N, C-alpha and C positions, 0 to 999 in steps of 0.2 A: 406337350406343353411346352412354352419355354419360359422358366421361372428367373425373374430378375431380384434381387433380395439385396436389402442395403439397411443400416441402422439409421440414414435419413433418407428422405424423400431425393435428394441429392443424389446418393448412392444408387439407389435404385433406379432412378431416371439416366443416369450415367452409363450403365449396365447394357440398358436397352439400347443407348446413343451408340454404343459401339457395335452394337450388334446390326444397326442399321449404316452404320459407316463401312463397316466388313463386308458391307451388300448380303448381309444374311437377311433375307426376304425376298419376296416374290414380287414381280408384278402383277398389278391388278387394276382394271379398269374400272372406273365409278363414275358416278353420273356427274362430278367436279372435275373429273378429269384424271390422268393415271394416277398409280398411287404404288408405292411399295410397302409391303403387308407381311407382319406376323402374324398370323391366325392361332392363335388360344394362347395369348400370353398374359401371365402375371406376376404382379407385383406384389411384394410381402417387404413392407416396412417396420423396423421394429420400433421406432420410438417416432409415433403420428405428433409429436410437439414440433417436430423439425421437418415441416410439411412444406417448405417452399423450396423449390428448385433452383438454386441458385448459379447452377452452369450453363443454362440455356442462353444461346446468344444466336440473336439480343434477348436482352433480358426480358423477361415478362413483366405487365404492370403488377401491381401490389395493389394501388389502388383500386383498380377493376377486380382484382381477386376479393377485396372485402367489401366492396359492395356487393359481390355476389353472394357473400355469406349473409351478408345483410337482407339482402332480399329474400333469400331461401328460409332463414330463422323465420322471417315475418310474415311468409306463405304470400308474397307477393306475383305478380306476372308482369307487370308494366315495363315496358322497352325502356321508356323514359327514365325512370329510375339508373339502368344499367348504363345506356346510353352515354349519359352525362359522365362517363368515366372513360369512355374508348370513342375515338371520333370513326373508328370502322367497324364498330360492333355491328350499324345496322346492313354492312356490307354482306356480313355473312348470316344474318338472321331476316333480312329483308324491312321493310319500313311500314310495319306493323305496330297498333298501339298494345298488344297483348300479347305475349310468348305463349304457341300451343304447348312446347315442352316445358316450362316454366317450373324446377324441380320444387321450388318451397312451395307453391300452389297445387301441384299434384301430392307433396307429402301432407300437406294441411287442410287443404281444401276440396281438391278435386273429384275424391271417393266419396266424400259425405262423412267422414272420420277424421279426424286430428291425428294423422298417425304418428306423429313424434310423442305427442304427451299420453294418446295410448299405448306405446311400447315402453312410455318411462314406468307406467303404473305396473304395465306386464312385468318387467323385469325387477321391480323394486318388490312387487310382492310373489314373485317368483324366479328368483336367479339363475335356477338350473333350468328353465324353461328353454327349447330349441324351438320354439312355435313363432320369434319374432322376427318377422319380415315386412320390409316399409316397400312398397312398391311403387313403381313409377309409371313403368307402361302399360298401357291400358288398349286392350283390344278393341273396345266399343269404338275408340277413337284414334288409334294410331295403326292399324292394320292395314297393309297395302290393300287397291283396290285389285279387284280379280286379274285386270291388265297389268298387275304391277307397280301401277302408278301411286307415288306415295299420297297419304291421306293429307299431308300438311308437309310445307316443306322444311319443318322444323318438328320432328317426332324425336322425342326422348333418347338418348345414346346410352345412358342408364338407366337400368331395367329395373333392377332391386336391390336392396340391400340385405344382409343378414347378421343379424346380432345376438350376441350372446357373452354372457357373464363367466369366466374362468377366474380360480383363484385372486377374485378380487379385482381382477381386470375385465374393461369390457373391449372386448373380439369384435371387430367391424370388417366385415367382407362385402365389397362392391363389386357388383356385376354389370358389364355393358356391352351392350351389343356390336359397339361400334367406337372407336377411339382414336381420333386425331392425336396422333403422339407430340406433335410439336407445337399445334396449337390450344389444343385440349386438356392433355394429359397433366400437365403443371396445374392449370386454374381447378382441376377434378379432383389432381392430391388435396389442393389445399381448404377446396369447400369441404370434401367429406372428413377428412382429418380434423378439421373445426368442429364438422359437427358431432365427430367422435368424442372430443375433448369436452363441450358444451352438454353432452348427451351422459356422458361419464359420469360429471357433476351433478346432473340432474338425479341421477342415482345412487351416487353414494360412494362410486369406485374409482378406480384410476384407469386412462386409455391401456387398451394393449394393443396387442399387432395390428396393423390393418393390410388388407388384403384386397388388393384390385384386382380383377380378374376381366379380362379383356377378349371378345371374340373375334373382333379384328383390330389390331393395334397398327395404323399407317401412318405414313408418311407420303406428302402430295410432293409428287416428281420436284416442284419448284421451289422445296423448302428441304432436299435431301443436301444441298449442300451447307445448309445453317446446321444441319445436324452435326457432319464432319467437324465444323468449326467448335464445338463444345469446348467450353472455358473450365477446367478443372478448377474451384477454389482451393485456396491454399489454405484456409481459416474458417472455422467451422463455429459460426454467431450463435448466441447462446438465445434460447427463446427465454426472457425472463418473466413475461407473463402466466397467470393462471385463470383460465378462463372456468373454473370449478365454480360455476354461482348456481345456487337453487333454483329452480325451475321456473318458479313463478318471478322469482328476480328477475333471473336472464332473460324471460320474455317481455317483462315490461321495459327493460332496459334497451333491448333489444327493437322494441317499438319507437322509443324515444331517440334511439340514435338513429333511426331510418327516417325521423323527423329531420334529426340534426342533418344528416346526409345531405338530404334535400335542399336543406338552406343553403349549405355549406358550397353544393353545386351553382346556386346561381349569386353568390355574393362577390362583393368586392374587394379590392385590396385591404382597404383599411378593416374594413369588419372580419375579415381574415387573420390580418394579425391581431386583433384584439380579442380575436375568438376566445373564450372562456368558458367550462362550463365542468363544474366540480360537482355536480348530482350524479356524477356516472362514476363507475370503480375505474380503477387504475389502468386496467387493458382497454376499457371503452374509450377511456379519454386519449391513449395512444391510436387505437382506432382514427380518433377524430383528427391529431395530429396529422397523420396520413392523408387523410381526404385534405385538410386545409392545405397542406405544402402541395400536393396534386393538383389542386385548383388554381393556387396561385403559379405553378408552372405552368398550366395552360393557357394562362393570361400573360405569359413569359415575363414573369417577376421573380428570376432565378436567386435573386439574391433575398429575395424577402422569402421563399420558399426552402432556401436551406435553412435559414434562421429559424421558420417555423418548424420544420423537421426535427430541431433538435430538442424540442420540447416530449420528444417521444424517447420515452426512458426504456424501451425494449430496442435493444441493438439489433436482435432480429428482423424487426418491420423496418427498424430506420435505415440500416445497410440495403435492405432491398429496394427502398425508393431510391436510395442515394445510386446506386447502381444502374436502376432504370434511369432514372434522372441525369447523370453522367452519359447514356449512353444518346440520350436525345439530344444532350448540350454536343455532342462530339458531332452526331450526322448533320448539324446545321452549321458546323464553320468549313 
């Protein structure tokens, strides 16, 4: 097993990018084309608050990543909520109204138990337990047919998470059967490390190490050049928000946040510029600022978008969106 370790998600991701760039991977056919694969790879990230990969070229879409977090926490599976923040989303998941592999639905609804709230109760009452496992893959719906054909085009790539508390820290281990290093891993990091911070707040501890194990870490042939063009950030931006919210308060805020995000995705310029909602905590207001800025950018209102993003008081999120917007404007010139 190859291990890529770093203080931040960027450092760990960069280490793996160097391995791919040095052709430290084997070619492997797949149903979607030729890949280059590092089997049994592990990422170990010391500070899960620094969960955004800053060095990916081109930059990833922070608004899409935030939408996926809201989608997961609220247990949703509707495709429209996510596709509003990515023009190419349907290209990867197909034109379906609901996602077969939706992580939030799997964690909170699919198995007939809300795994997140049950896990919080278990770890709160017995912090030494080693039995808290969050299940995403379901043999009854996800197993390939006898002839090897997939049960659905969208089978969960992430199969389980294992949570434990040690020395007052929540350690989170995420296991994936398959992981697209370029398209998927940066978003997976952000999704699950945000869940880790939220969950740590629910049980009254702080986030510890995040470990991400992929049985097949791979890059598609056409994206190998992009891996070799990784841009090393010269500055580490501070994530100044804390998502350490009490569980019921957190779930209530995310439910309302989901409604607000849907409203923003269909809003016009005036509504976006005038948008204010002081009923949320500051970190959630910062999420909304990113969504409003991204919606304005989608409407080609670039000056207004850059003005609105300044409402975000978290430099980590603000820089992530600005880098994304800068790249898109450059490609249009």
